[in-house]
N, C-alpha and C positions, 0 to 999 in steps of 0.2 A: 885633437879636434882642430879643424880648419874652417875659417869663415871667409866669405867672399864679399867684396864691397865694390859697387859700381857707381860711377858718377857720369851723368849724361848732361852735356851742355845743350839742353833743349828746353822748349817752352812746356811747362807743366800743365798747360791747359789741354794738352793732348799727350797723355802718357802712352804714346803709340808703341813703345818697345816693351810694354808690360802686358802680360796676358790677364784675362779676367781671373779674379780670385788667386792672385799670385803673391800677395804680401799679407802678413798677419797683423802688423801694427803700423800705424802712421804717427809720427811725432814731428811736428813742424811749427814754425813761427813765421807766418806770412808777412808781407809788407802791410803796415797798418794804414787803412784808408784814413785820409784827412790828417795824417802826420806829414809835415811839409817835406821831409827828406825823401818821401816816396812819390811826390807829385810828378816828377819827371818820368819815372817808370810807368806809373798809371797812365800818364798822358801819351806815352809812346804806344801803350797797348790799345788805347782808345782816345782819339783826338777830341771826342765830345767832352771828355773830362777836363782837358785844358780849357776848352771854350767855356765850360760851366764855371771853372775857377776864375777865369779872367772876367767873367760876367758877374761875379759875386754871388752865384747861385750854389751855395754850399750843399743844400739838400740834393740837388741834381748830381753834383760831383760825387757825393757820398754814395748815393744809390748806384751810380755807374761804376764806381770802384768795386763795390761788392758784387756787381754783376760779373765783372771779370774774375773775381775770386770764385764765384759760383761755378765757373767752367772747370776750375781745378777740383772743387769738391765733388762735382759729378764724376770726374775721372777717379777720384779716390773711392767713391762708392763702387765703381766697376772693378777695381783691382784688389780691393780689400775683401778678405774671405768673410763668409757669413760668421757672425759672432766676433769678428776682429774689432779691435779698438782703434779709434782715431783720437789723438790728443793734439789740441790746437792751442798754442800759446799766443794770446792776443791782448793788446791793451786798448783802452778807449782813448779818444783824442779830444783835446780842447783847442778851440781855434776861433779866431775872428775872421769871418768871411762876409763881405758885403755890409760891413758896419755892425754886424751882430756877433756877439761872443756866445758860444754854446759848447756843450759836450756832444761828441758824436760817438754813440754807443756801439762800438764795433762788436763787442762780445754778443750783444743781443741779436745782431744781424747774422752772425755766424751760427748761432743756435737755431735761428729760424731756417737758415739754409740747410743745415744738416737734418733737421726734423722733416723738412719738405722732401728730402731724399730717402726717408724711411729709417734714419738712424734713431736710436733711443738715447736721449741725453742721460748721462750718469752724473753723480755729484761732482761738482767742479772744485777746483783748487784756486786759492788766491795766494800769490807770493809777493812779499814786500820788496819793492825795487828801490834801491838807493836813489834819492832825488837831490839835486843841487839845492841847498837851502835858500838860494836867492829866488827860486821859482815859487816859494811858498807865499810870496806877497803879490799874488795876482789880483788885479782889480784895484780896489780902493784901500788896500793895505789894512790899517787898523780901524778904519771908519766904516760903520755899518751904513747901508745894508748891501753895498755893492762889491764886497770881496768874494773871492771864489775859492772853493776847496781845491787843494792840489791833489792830483792823481799820483798816489805813491804805491800802487799795486798793479799787477797784471793778472789776467785770468789764464788758467789752464783748463780749457773746456774738454770734457771727456765724453765720447760717444761710442756706442756699440752699433755695429752694422747689423741691423735686424733686431729681432726680439729675443733670439736664443743665444745662450752662451756657447763657446767653442767646446766641442767634445774631444776627450782624450781617452786613450785606452786605459784600462784599470792599472793603477800604480805606474803610470807613464814615467819612465826613468828620466827623460829629458825635462819633464815638468817638475818632478820631485827634487832632482839635482839642482834646479834653478830656484828653489825656495829661498825666501829671505828670512832673517831672524824675526822673532816675535816682537822685539823692541823696535826693529826697523819698521815693521808694519804699523805699529802705533804712531811712529813719527811720519812715515811717508803717506799714510792714508788719512792724515789730518787734513781738514779743508783749508787750513791756513799754514803756509810755510814761512816762518820768520828767519830761518837759518841758512837760506841759500847763499852761497859764497860767490866769489868772482870766477872769471873764466880760466880755463886751463892755460891759455897763453894769450897775451895781448896782441892786438893787430897792429903791426908796425910796417905798413905798406902804403904810406902816404895817402893818396887820394882814395884808396880802397876803404880806408877807415870811415869816410863819409858815406859809403854805400853799404856798410855792414851794420846789422843790428843783431849780432850774435847773442844768443842767450847763454847764461852760465852753464857750464858742463853738468852741474848737479841736476839740472832740470831734465834733460833727455836721459841721463844715466838712471835717475830714479824711475822715470816713466817706463823705460825699457825693461828694468827689473820688475816693475809692478805689473806690466801688462803683456809680457811675452815670455817665452821659454827658449831654452837652447834649441838651435836649429831654425828658429823663426827668422823672417826677413822684415826689416824695418825700413819704411819708406819715408823720405823727407822731400816733398815736392818743392820746397823753398830752401834749398840746401845751404846757400851762403858760404861761410867759411868751413862748413863740414862738421860742426860740433856734434850733430846727431850721429854722423858716421863714426866719429871718434868715440862717442859714448857706446855705440854698438860694438866697436872693436874691443873696448875695455870690458864690456859685458858679455862678450862671446856670442853675439848675434850677427847675422848677415845684414847688409844695408844696401839701399839704392838711393841715390840723390839726383835731383834735377835742379840745374842752375843755369840761368841765362848768361851770366857773366863768367866767361872762361878764365878771367884773371884770378878768380878766387882759388883755382886749382893750385896755383903756386903757393898760396898761403897754407892750404891744406897739406901739401907735400912737405913744406918746411916743418910741420908739426909731427909728421909720421915717425921720425927717428926717436921721438920722446915716448912713443906709445908703450913699448915693453916696460920701461922703468915706471912710467905713469900707471900702467895697469897693475903692476905689483904693489905700488904705493897705495892705490885705491883699495885693493884687497886687504892689504896690511892694516889700513885705517879701519875698515869694517870689522876685521877680526879684533883689533885693539879695542874698538868701541864695545864689542860683545864681551871681551874680557872684563872691562870695567863694569858692565852691566851684571855679569855673573858674580864678580867680587862683591858688588853692592847687595845682591840678593842673598848671598851666603852670609854676609855680615848681618843682614836683617833676619837670619835664621830661616829663610825661605828654602823649602826643599825643591831642588831642581831634579825631577825624577828621571828625565831623559838625557841621553848622551848622543853626540854625533857619531854616526857609523864610521865616517872617514877619519875624523880628527879626534874623537874621544872626549871632547870637552862638553860640558853641560849645556843643554838647551831647554827651552820652556815646554815645547810641544812635540808630539810625534812627527808632525809634518816637517820639522826642522832636522830630523835625524839624517836625512839623505843629502843635506846641503853639500855641494861640491863646487869649489872655486877653480876657475881656469884663468891663468895669466897669459897675456899675449907675449909670445916668445920672439916672434919676428914678423916683419911686414915686408912683403915684396910686391913690386909692380908686375902685372901680367899683360901680355899683348891680347887685346880684345877689340876688334874693329867695330863692334856694336856699341862701344862706350868711348867717351872722351878719356876715361881713365878706369882702370880695373886693378884691384889690389886683393891679395890673399894674406890672411893673418893666421899664423900657426899658434895654437894655444896649448899650453902644457898644464896638466892638473897640479894644483898645489896639494901635495901629499901631507906635508908636516909644516904647519904654520910656525914661524919663528917667534913664538910667543909662549907665555907661561900657562896658557889655557889648559894644556893637557895635564897639568899638575893640580888642577882645581877639582 
């Protein structure tokens, strides 16, 4: 199996190189309105935002920032197939503007924007984000009533494009092969994620660190496995350091990214050589976790009726019998004048996992 991955250094407010209905999943984390690190970017996109901030008009700046994001969401609606899923990682912001401290609810504005475009909101996910303990004492500290709650979570907002689910042919091989384990579904489809870990690789490129807000690898990796199948294309219109593309490579999906700052490409390329080893490591960890699950069920005398067709180990349901893992074997750059960068990843099937599962 081979997957393709394109990165375009263009403005995502016009996804001009993408056809209508050309991607199956969107996974992205946009710049957060009213978070100071993004003021400069938003002001470059719209000078009225800088004027509003300088004038202490937080409401106007907030509304104008979301108006710029709206242009991207309109393009997302155009390129996403009917029934396709859009996942938006977003955090609210707390800020003092014009002498008034308040929360700016980014997540609610994004929900309103997608609903206006005809998307159906699906249950959202909260994930716990590590916070510097010093920020917990905002406001009057230990004295009531003027202390403020610290924001320690972000939202993953999930939307379906239209009201109908995607159709697949009966017993679609690429869909059944891409199934996840029963216990993974129980964990991934919880509305609160408390176990999300750190990034695949830290950003060590000086000033670029201040312009990156990369989310942890586990977030796009889970979402890609939850809401797409083998052969699908994943779009990230706010590509950054390419975490979504890396997750797609590891998950065996195609990807397209849009990024204004071409400097981030070098960060991404520095990470590519780690993909084959990292891919196998991720698959091994998933199989090892399933092994522990099976051992616990057997110890509790639970009967696991079904077995994997490929691997022979026990699984909980019929839908898991076709699970098939593909590890990234190699990554190569390809010449493509329509993209700032283009990569192909060769994947090889994992035929016999190096675990004790087959003996259970």
